Structure formats: C-alpha cells, structure tokens
N, C-alpha and C positions, 0 to 999 in steps of 0.2 A: 315323737322321735320316744331314743331309749335310751334310756342313762345310763354315763361307764357304769357304774355296777350294775345295772342288770345284766340274766343272763345273754349269753348270747344266740344271737338272729339266727335260724334254719330258711330253708326254702321254699317252705311251704307254707302261703296264704288261704287259710280259710276263711267265705263268706257264708255268713249263716242267719239274716237278721231275724227268723225266729227262734225256734226251735228243737230242728230238728236234732236228733238223738244220735240220727250217725251220722252226723259231723262233728257229736260235742263228742261221740267216742275217737272219731278221726284223730280229730283234734290231741286228746288221752293220747293215745297212742305214737303219733309226732313227738311228742315233750315226753315221752318217754325215749324218741329215740335223739332226740337234741333236733328238731327236722321240722320243726311249728313256728317258720318266725310270728305270723299274728292270728290272732281268732279276730274277723269283728264281727258285731252283734249290734243291734238295739239296747241292749240290754244281758246280759249273762256275770257273773263275777266267778271268779277263782281262788282258791280252797284258802286264801289267805284273807278272802273280804271281808271287812272292815262296815256293820249300817253305817248309809248315808245319811247328816244328819236332814236333805230335802225328803226323807221316809217321815220325818214329824206334819207335816203337808199335813195331811190325809186323815180322815177323821176313825176314828179303833177300827171300826165294820173295815171301809177301805186300806187301810193298813194292813190287816191282819187276813183281805184276802188278796194284799199285793205280794204281803210275803208267802203265801203257798207257793202263787206262782216262784217265787223266788230259786222254792223249796226244786225249782222242776228246771235254770238254770245255774246251777253251780258244777262249775264243772273241775276234777279234779289237776290242777294248769300253775300255773301263781298268772292270778291278779295280774299280772304288771304286759302278757303275753294278750290280755283283753282289752281289743280296743271297742268302747261304750260309741256311739257313735248315736241312739236316737230315744235319749234316762228318762224325759220328761212326758216324753209322744207314748212310749209306751205302757210307763205308767199308768198312761190316762187308756191306752188302750183291756192294760191286764183291769183295771178297775171297771171297768164298761163292764166287760168281758158278759157273757149269763151265755149262753149255746154259740154253736155251729153256723146259726148265721148270723152275720155283722151288720151295723144298721151304716147307716151313707159316712155318719162320722168316723166306725169303724175302720170302713175301707178306706177312707180319705186317712186315716193315722197311716194306715199298712199299708201304703201306699209313697208315703212321704219316709216310714222305717224303713223302704226297700230301697228308694234311692237312694238317705242321706247314708244306708250302709253303705251299698258301692261307690258315691262318691267319697268317704271316706279313701275307702280300699282302692279307690284309683289314687287317690293325690298317694299317697305308703306303701308304693311297691318298689321297692331296694331296687340292687343291681344285680342281689344276694338271689332275690327271689324268682325261682324256678317252673310252679304248678300257684293257680290259682284256683280254687276251686267255690263255683257255686251254681245255687242253691234257685231248682229250673223258676221260676216267673217273678228270678229275682237277681237275675246274675245276666241279663244284655247288657248293660253302660262299663261294668269293668272284666266281661269279654273283650268286648272294644277297647277299650283302652289296652292289655294284656296284648292282643296281638300286634297289636301298633309298636309294643315292647318286645315281641318275640315269647310269650312264656308261654306256656302249656297251657289249655286249662281243659281243670275237669267238672264236669254236671250231673250232679243227684240230684236224678228224678221221680221221686223218690212211689208216684203209680203209676198203672199202665201207659203208655202215649197214648191219648187225648185223643186221636181220632177212631183208636183201635175203644176206649171206651167208648166215643159215643156214639157206637156201633151198637155196643153193648146194649148203655144206656134206652135207647130207640128201641131195640130188643123186646126189654123186662118191659117196657109204661105196652107193645099193646099184650105182652104178659101179665099185667096187673094192673089194666085202668088200676084201682081201688086204693094203688100207692106214688098214684102218677106225681101228687099232689111232695114227696120227697124223690123220687128221679127227676122232673124237672127245673130247681135245684140244684141238681150233676152235672147237666148241660154244660160242655164248656162251649162260649161263645164262638163265633167267628173270627173277630178283632185277635179274642185270648190264643186258641189257636191257633192264627198266624205267627202269633209273639210267642210263643212255642217254638213251631216251625223256627225262625229262626234262631234261637238259642241251641236248638239241636244243630244246630249247620254249624255256628259258629263254636261252638265246643268239639275242643280235637281228643275230645272222651267225652264219657257217657258213665254213668253209675245206674249199672241194674242191683236186683237178691236176690236173684235166681234166673231159673233158664225160661221160664214161665213169663214173668216181664220182662226178658230179653230178647224169646220171641213174638212180644206187639210191638215192640219199633223196628225189630227187622221183617214181621208184614204188614209193617202203612210206612219201607222204602227206603230204612236207617240202615247207612250203612253199619256190617258185620263188625270187623275191624274198629269200629270205634265204643263197639259198648264195654265192659273190663265188671263181668258175676262177683259179683264180693254181697255175702248174707249174711242180714244181722243173726243176735243175740237176744237171750235175755238175763236178765238179770236176778242171779240164785242169790244173790243176799234176802229179793223178798220173795220170794217165788222158791215156793219148797215142798216138799212134802207135807203133809199130815204128818202131825205128832203122837197120835192113840187115833185107834179103829172109831168106827161109828156106830155108835149102837140105838135097839130100837127099831118102832117098828117105822117105816115114810113109805110115800111116795119115788118109786124110782126117777131119779131127779134129768135131764137131759139140757144142759147147761147157755147157750149163746153171750159172747157178752163180744160188743162192739154198735159203732153207732148204728141207730135203727129205724133206715131204710134198704128199698131193695139192690140198690148197688152191693148190699150184706148178701145179697139170697137170705133177706127175712121169709119173703114168702116161699119162697123154699122150703126151709126147717120146720115152719107151721104142718104146710100139705105133707111131710115126711113125715112128723109129728100123729099126723090124724089116723094118718093113712096105716102105722105102724100097728097101731090102736094100744096101744101097750092099760092092760087092768092098774091102776092102781100108777097114774102115771101123768107128770107133768110137767109144763116145761117152764123156763122160765127168760126169759129176757132180761138181760142188764146193758143200758148206756140212756143215750140224749136222742128221744124221737124227734125224728126229722118230720115235719107236718102233724098228721093224727098218727101214726105208723102205730103208736101204744093203743089211740083207740080202737082200729081196729083188727091187729095181732092177742087183746084185750077181749075182744067177742065170745073167743071159746073158753066157759070155766077154768081152765086149768091149765089156764097159759095166763102169766107173770108176767107183766111187763115195771122191771126195777129201775131209776133212774140212773142218768147218769154215777158212779161210783170209782172216788180218788184210784191211781192203776194200787199203790202202797195200800189200801184194802178191800184187794180183789182178795188178797190170798186166801181168805175166812170164807167169802163167796163160789172161793174153786171146788174147798174142800169137803162143801155139801154136796159136790156134783156125781153122778155116777159113768154120763157123760160129756163130751161133752164136742158142741153140735154148730161147725162154722160154714156154710155150705156159700162162699163170698163168689162173688163173680169179679167185680173189679178191683185189685189189690199192688200192692208191690209188690208186699211182703207183708203180712199179719203175721204182728206179735202175739197174739191171744191163743191162737194158738199152742209157740210153745207153752207163755206160763202157762195151758192147763197142762198140758203133758212134764215142765219140772213140777208142775203140785203134785204128781201123779194122781189127773184124770185121763183117761182115756179118750182118743180124741181121734173123732169124723171130719176133714176138710174135705178144702176142694185143691185143686196143683193151679186154679187161679190167683191160693189167699196165701201157695209158700215152695207155688213151686213142681217139680214132677221126683227130686229127687231126695229133697226131706227124706221123708217116709219109704223105708227100705223093710226088703224082709218079708216078715208079720204087717206088718203097719204098711206094708203098699195093699191089699184088699181095701184097704180104710182111710183113704184119695178116691173120693172120688167127683162123677165129676154134677160139678151145683144143676144144672138144670136135672138129673135126671133121681124126680121122685120115690120113684119105686123100688133104686134101689140101695137108695139108702135110704126107705121107711127098714126093708129085708134087712137091715145091717142096723137099725137101731135094734129091730124085733130080736137077732142074734146077743148084740149085745146085754138085753135080758136078761135072759134065756139064758146065759153061759156067763157066769159071776167069777168062773176061772179064765175068762177071756179074757175079759177086763183088765185084774190082776196083771196077766201076761203084760197088756198091752199097755197097762199104765206101769210097769214094770219097765219096760219099754224106752216109753217112754220120760224114763222119769234117767234116762241113760244116753238118750239119748239131746234132751237137755242138757246134759252135762258139756258136752262140746262143742254147744254154740252161747255154755256163758259172756256175758257182754269182756267180761276178761280176757276171755284169744279174740274176741273178735275186733278188739278197738287194733289191738296193732294188726291184726290185717286188712284192717278197712288203711290202717294207715301205708301199711305198705303199695292196695291200690295210687295211691297219693304218688309216690314214691317211687312210683314202677311207671306213668307216666312220664315225670319227670326224664329219667334216666333214659328211655326211650327217645326225648324230642333230643336227649345230652349227645346220642347215636346218632339221630338221624345231620345234627347242626356239627358233631363234628365228622361224618361222614361229607357231606356238602361243601362241608375248609376245602377237605381234601377232593372231591373230586376242581373244586374251584384257584385248587391254589395253580398261580401262571409254574412252568418249569424251569430248574434248579440250572442256575447259569453253570458253563462250563468254562 
C-alpha cells in the first residue's frame, strides 16, 4: 500500500525474485520515465535504503557475506518502489551460498522465495497495471493472475530455449566425456521443461537478448511474433581500458572468464590453445569449477585455473590478457566478452554467446563456431603474430562497448516493456471498436 506522499505509480510491475541484472536495469529505466509501478523481489534495496535492525542478528562473518550480496541488489530507484517479499529466507540463502550447486535447504528456500514473490505481486496488481514482467522459472503464478485481469505479460528468459539447450548438452557429453560431471548438472529435467513450456505459452511476449538467442526459441516452435529482442549492456564505470601499458617480458596470455563447465566451451578453448602451440603462452581460466573441470584443465602445465573472482575485481585481470577467448555453446547474452572489450582486450567468441550482429566489420572474422577448433587455433596464432591487429581490435572493441553502456541500455529495456503495453492497448481499443453496438438512428 502506497502512502499519499509517495510518488505516483506507473503501469509496469517487475517481478524479479533474484538478481537478474536486466530486470534491475529495466526497473531503473522505467523509474526515470515514471512508468515503474513496483519492483517485487525477495530482497533488493533502493538508493535511499538504510541498514535494517535484523542485520545485526548474524555473526560478523555472515553479516559481511550478506552485505557483499546486498551490494549486487542496490537499484537506482526509490526504496518505496521495492516490494520485498522474503527478506529472512533470502538472507539465509545468501549466508548458505558457497557455489553453483545448491543444497536441499537452499533449493527449498529458492522455491519458497519465488512463490512468495509471485503471490505478493498477485495481491498488489492495480487497476493501472498494464504490464507484468516475470522471470523464467518463477513467473507462472503471477502470469495466471495477469491473464485473469487482462494484464499483458513479458517473460524474461535469460538463456537459450531449454529443449535446444538440452540437445547441445547431450552432444557435448558425447564429445567430452571427461566433462560429463559438469554437463550432467546442466540438463533440464522433463518436469522443469514442462513448467518452462507452460510459462512460454502463457506469456504474451518473451524477452531475448540477440538474434541467436531468439532463434533457439523459434527453432523449438515458439511463435516469432512473441519474441522481443534487446541486447544487454556493460558497466563502463567498472570495466575500462588500462591507464598505462604493460611492460616487461611475459607469456602470451589467453584469458577465459566464466563458470568452468563445457556448456561454456572450456574443452574447445583448451583444444584450440593446445593446437595453436604458441611458444611462451598460457591459458588462464577464471571462474567457479563445476565438478572436476578445474582439475582436468590444469593437467596442462601451461593452464592455470583461478577460482571465482567478484565482477568488480575482474578489470585488473582483463588488463593482463592479450586475447579473451570465449567459445561458449549455451548462453542468452554473455556479459564477459563485452567486459573484455570495454577493458581493451581483443575478443574471440561465438555467436552462441553474443549473437551474430554484435561483432561487425573487422571483428566479424573473430566470431566463430565454438566447435571449430582449427579455426579458433588459427585465429589465436594470427593474434599472437600480429600485435598491430590486436591493438586494432582492442580499439574497435572499446568503441563498440560504448554503445552497450548500461546507462544507454537501461532505457531500451524499459522501452520493450512499454511497447508490449502499447500493443495491448491497441488490441483492446480495436476489440472495443469492433464490438461496439451500432449507433441508434
């Protein structure tokens, strides 16, 4: 319930139980235009938020861990716009979080959080609500309520279609049995596939992040007219070029940043690096290891695996790289290639990761089929042998990253939500005109 002193509510409700960054940026964009009604989440905070009393109930070590998580949940919107639904359960989840695999208790907390956020949103739909934006795996309850009320729905589905993804994962298990442990955890169960299918069919519109991402839905039978495409962005306040050139003798460094799983093409990165056979070179993997991935990769003495690094601490690592390599298989829109570009590093990546239209002109040759090891190794050799080409790509990448600045992308994401509301308005208006009784003579 809003106070009379609160700013007037807009027409778009966003339900984001977790921390999907695209929905955070969308909320900020909508707030700037006065179109955000509410942002429903387990726990996020606005720019004017202050530390609550419950934070002191945890030991200092856990409190510090929670506050680090809070830093990812600060939005540039008034705190009054945020409907926090599961603060204690989310704090418990954050305190327990240690990696990518969740315990039974964590899974319970996630399920409770997602349902609680949807139920709260369902109770707070206003007459002025025109659009509800939900996140895949946690949107069905609120979308059903929206249908009953005639409210337009937009589904944020941040990764490739589940059936398309499962096909790719099965293929990778055949190609890389050594990484089966990491891949098996990526397979989406039949029950979850059914639930995701229901969300996709119920949603009026689906948000995809590039042409390749959208195509995975179309290939799996989703109506193309439902898909709205809007790329994501990069935080240029965090990721920026180095202030001074590197000096001294050092190995030629190829860098990969992301979860260490074959879903992200780590096997192809390793094979291409080995096939390139560049003298005095090293391949650095940065990210959480899924299963025994890090142990397998580290069998090559030129390979080093660094555990997960907080996003805000990555810039200095990017600055040590000569090339960023990211031949990912299953993504929606990978953030790390853009981060590397913004940091002044030439990038070699796949359309699966960033789409077909991100890299243009001179950069187009460095958008690869992630499974084409000979081509990737050839390009690595080219980049090693030609420092001028590396510098040219670095400059082009920094220029390209400017167009993907989060501050520019935020209003574009907001525009997607507003456009689906406008389409619904036009349909309702047309229906009313068609169904109006003839005027009396």
